[in-house]
C-alpha positions in Angstrom: -7.4 -52.2 -16.6 -8.3 -51.7 -20.3 -5.7 -51.0 -22.9 -7.3 -47.6 -23.5 -6.8 -46.4 -19.9 -4.1 -43.7 -19.4 -0.9 -44.7 -17.6 -0.6 -43.7 -14.0 3.0 -42.7 -14.4 5.2 -39.5 -14.3 8.0 -39.6 -16.8 10.7 -37.5 -15.3 12.9 -38.0 -18.4 10.4 -36.7 -20.9 11.8 -33.9 -23.0 9.5 -31.3 -24.7 10.4 -30.7 -28.3 9.2 -27.6 -30.3 6.8 -29.9 -32.2 5.3 -31.3 -29.0 4.9 -27.8 -27.5 3.2 -26.6 -30.7 0.7 -29.4 -30.4 -0.4 -28.4 -26.9 -4.0 -27.0 -26.7 -4.2 -23.2 -26.1 -7.5 -22.4 -24.4 -6.7 -18.7 -24.0 -6.4 -18.1 -27.7 -9.6 -19.9 -28.8 -11.8 -17.9 -31.1 -14.6 -15.7 -29.7 -17.3 -18.3 -30.3 -15.9 -20.1 -27.2 -16.5 -17.1 -24.9 -19.2 -17.9 -22.3 -21.4 -15.2 -20.8 -21.5 -11.7 -22.0 -19.3 -10.6 -24.8 -17.9 -7.6 -22.9 -14.4 -6.2 -22.3 -12.6 -6.7 -19.0 -10.6 -3.8 -17.4 -8.3 -5.9 -15.3 -7.2 -9.5 -15.9 -4.0 -10.9 -14.5 -2.2 -12.4 -11.5 -2.3 -11.3 -7.8 0.0 -11.9 -4.9 3.0 -13.4 -6.7 5.9 -12.8 -4.4 9.6 -12.1 -4.9 12.4 -10.2 -3.3 12.8 -6.6 -4.6 15.0 -3.7 -3.8 13.3 -0.4 -2.9 15.1 3.0 -3.4 16.0 4.9 -0.3 16.2 8.6 0.1 19.6 10.3 -0.1 21.3 7.8 -2.4 21.6 5.3 0.4 21.8 1.6 -0.3 18.4 0.2 -1.4 16.3 -1.8 1.0 15.6 -5.4 0.3 12.0 -6.4 0.9 9.6 -9.3 0.2 7.1 -7.8 -2.2 3.6 -9.0 -3.1 2.9 -8.1 -6.8 -0.4 -7.8 -8.6 -0.2 -7.2 -12.4 -3.1 -6.9 -14.7 -4.0 -5.8 -18.2 -7.2 -5.1 -20.1 -8.9 -7.6 -22.3 -11.2 -6.7 -25.2 -14.5 -8.3 -25.8 -13.3 -10.4 -28.8 -10.6 -12.3 -26.9 -11.2 -15.2 -24.6 -8.2 -14.7 -22.3 -4.6 -13.8 -21.8 -1.5 -15.9 -21.1 -1.5 -15.4 -17.3 2.1 -16.7 -16.8 3.4 -13.8 -19.0 2.3 -11.3 -16.3 4.7 -13.0 -13.9 7.5 -13.8 -16.4 7.6 -10.2 -17.7 7.8 -8.8 -14.1 10.7 -11.1 -13.4 12.7 -9.4 -16.1 12.8 -6.4 -13.8 13.6 -8.2 -10.5 17.1 -6.6 -10.4 15.8 -3.0 -10.7 15.9 -0.6 -7.8 12.2 0.2 -7.5 10.7 3.6 -7.1 7.1 4.6 -8.2 8.4 5.8 -11.6 10.1 2.4 -12.2 6.7 0.8 -12.7 6.3 2.6 -16.1 8.9 0.4 -17.7 7.1 -2.8 -16.4 3.8 -1.5 -17.7 5.2 -0.6 -21.1 6.4 -4.2 -21.5 3.0 -5.6 -20.4 1.3 -3.5 -23.1 3.9 -4.4 -25.7 4.0 -8.2 -25.1 0.3 -8.8 -24.3 -1.2 -6.4 -26.7 -3.6 -4.6 -24.3 -4.6 -0.9 -24.1 -4.3 -0.6 -20.3 -2.0 -2.1 -17.7 -1.8 -1.8 -14.0 0.8 -3.1 -11.4 1.0 -2.8 -7.6 3.8 -3.8 -5.3 2.9 -4.3 -1.6 5.8 -4.5 0.9 6.8 -3.6 4.5 9.5 -1.0 4.6 11.9 -0.7 7.6 13.1 2.6 9.0 15.3 2.9 12.0 13.5 4.9 14.8 15.4 6.5 17.7 13.8 6.3 21.1 12.6 9.6 22.6 15.2 9.9 25.4 17.2 6.7 26.2 19.3 6.7 23.0 18.1 3.3 21.9 16.9 2.5 18.4 14.8 -0.1 16.7 13.2 -0.7 13.3 9.7 0.5 12.6 8.0 -1.2 9.7 5.6 0.6 7.4 3.0 -1.0 5.3 3.4 0.4 1.8 2.5 -0.1 -1.8 3.7 1.4 -5.1 1.0 1.4 -7.9 1.2 2.4 -11.5 -1.4 2.6 -14.3 -0.5 3.0 -18.0 -3.4 3.8 -20.3 -3.6 5.6 -23.7 0.1 6.6 -23.2 -0.5 8.3 -19.9 1.3 7.0 -16.8 -0.1 7.6 -13.3 1.8 6.7 -10.1 0.3 6.1 -6.7 1.8 5.5 -3.2 -0.2 3.7 -0.4 1.2 4.3 3.1 0.0 3.4 6.6 1.2 5.4 9.6 0.4 4.1 13.1 0.2 6.6 16.0 -1.2 7.2 19.4 -4.2 9.5 19.8 -5.0 10.9 23.3 -8.5 12.3 23.6 -8.7 16.0 24.2 -12.1 15.7 25.9 -10.8 13.0 28.3 -7.7 15.0 29.1 -9.7 18.1 30.0 -12.2 16.1 32.1 -9.3 14.4 34.0 -7.8 17.8 34.7 -11.2 19.0 35.9 -11.5 16.1 38.3 -8.1 16.9 39.8 -8.7 20.6 40.0 -12.2 20.5 41.5 -12.2 17.3 43.6 -8.5 16.3 43.8 -9.3 13.0 42.0 -6.9 11.3 39.7 -8.2 10.6 36.2 -6.3 8.9 33.4 -7.2 10.3 29.9 -7.9 7.6 27.4 -5.7 7.1 24.4 -5.5 4.5 21.7 -3.4 3.1 18.9 -4.6 4.7 15.7 -3.8 4.5 12.0 -3.7 6.9 9.1 -4.0 5.3 5.6 -2.7 7.6 2.8 -3.4 7.1 -0.8 -1.5 9.6 -2.9 -1.1 10.2 -6.6 2.4 11.5 -7.1 4.2 13.4 -9.8 6.2 10.7 -11.6 8.7 13.3 -12.7 9.7 14.1 -9.1 11.4 11.8 -6.7 9.6 10.8 -3.5 10.5 8.1 -1.0 8.8 6.1 1.8 10.9 8.2 4.2 9.2 11.3 2.9 5.7 9.9 3.6 6.8 9.0 7.1 8.2 12.5 7.7 5.0 14.2 6.4 2.9 12.1 8.8 5.3 12.6 11.7 5.3 16.4 11.2 1.5 16.4 11.2 0.8 14.0 14.1 4.0 13.7 16.2 2.8 10.8 18.3 4.1 7.8 16.3 4.1 4.5 18.2 7.5 3.5 19.6 9.8 0.5 19.1 12.4 0.7 21.8 11.2 2.0 25.2 12.8 2.4 28.6 11.1 4.3 31.6 12.3 7.7 30.5 10.9 7.0 27.0 7.6 6.0 28.3 7.4 9.2 30.4 8.4 11.2 27.3 5.7 9.5 25.3 3.1 10.4 27.8 4.3 14.0 27.7 4.2 13.9 23.9 0.6 12.8 23.9 -0.2 15.6 26.3 1.4 18.1 24.0 -0.4 16.8 20.9 -3.7 15.3 21.9 -6.2 15.1 19.0 -9.6 14.0 17.9 -9.8 11.9 14.7 -11.1 15.1 12.9 -8.0 16.9 14.0 -5.7 14.2 12.7 -7.2 14.3 9.3 -6.9 18.1 9.1 -3.3 18.1 10.3 -2.4 15.6 7.7 -4.2 17.6 5.0 -1.9 20.6 5.7 1.3 18.6 5.2 0.3 16.7 2.1 -1.4 19.6 0.4 1.8 21.7 0.7 4.0 19.1 -1.0 4.3 19.7 -4.7 5.2 16.1 -5.4 1.7 15.0 -4.2 -0.8 15.7 -7.0 -3.8 14.3 -5.1 -4.6 12.3 -2.0 -7.2 10.6 0.2 -6.4 10.1 3.8 -8.4 7.9 6.1 -7.9 7.9 9.9 -9.1 5.5 12.5 -8.9 5.9 16.3 -9.4 2.5 17.9 -11.3 3.8 20.9 -10.4 2.5 24.4 -13.5 4.4 25.8 -16.0 2.9 23.3 -16.5 -0.5 21.9 -16.4 1.1 18.4 -13.9 3.2 16.5 -13.8 6.9 15.5 -13.0 7.4 11.8 -12.5 10.3 9.4 -11.8 10.7 5.6 -10.3 13.8 3.9 -9.2 14.4 0.3 -7.3 17.1 -1.4 -10.3 18.1 -3.5 -8.9 17.9 -7.0 -11.7 18.2 -9.5 -12.4 14.7 -10.8 -9.7 13.3 -8.5 -9.7 10.9 -5.6 -13.1 11.0 -3.8 -14.2 10.6 -0.2 -15.7 7.1 -0.8 -14.2 4.7 1.7 -16.0 2.0 3.7 -13.5 -0.7 4.7 -12.6 1.0 8.0 -12.1 -2.4 9.6 -9.0 -2.8 7.5 -7.4 -0.1 9.6 -7.5 -2.1 12.8 -3.9 -2.4 14.0 
């Protein structure tokens, strides 16, 4: 090995001095002549899916819920700058790890991003699974239902916007199949079993940051609209009750979207929304889907194509 070859050695005792740190190359802050490709701004640059335990605010001043959150934080980058210090996105967020998070809490995180990184726009999203204790329909048992949720915030030009993403899984019994089964029984004394399937509603709502809203509120809005949430703890009497519940509230995918529209449109805390429903058909080899929006001018649109993401 030549004298110029680098040593294959890790020095565990090496201590970094301020002078040594100052000598380290900084690729992100090179001048604009080192920028490859188009000299254009980027709307979002940052880190995705860094995970840490967070506490989420519960309704009614109850103790916060501890969850494992997946965080995505980004800022804008103008055309004259090569890059940002990516680790700051994570480090700044860790300063807030002891906060009790609600959608409005994200404004403080975003303000720090803009202040420390010097951008004009910042965005952060927290994805987590939120547990709510669900009572069985008749047996008196209870078990935890987990809801896939996300809180998202955007701070741009001094304006803060807050969003909640929420998935609600329910059973959908087909009205057509139910009527045809009853017809077979009435006309020919033949037993028919109406088809039903596990289904999902995916809600994206822009909420009023000045008003409190919780995951429990989103669950309740969906439950009042659809009634037939899937169950956690089930004995025979609960299974019979669930069959009766589906008989009382059978619905097409179009019905589900419209029922949800009524509940969310009536809540003053929800400024805008888009709701996507998917019924994972047991009759067909494909799914039935629907999309509905509040209809705010310039607001959330109907555009949605990733229906496969709703498979549950």
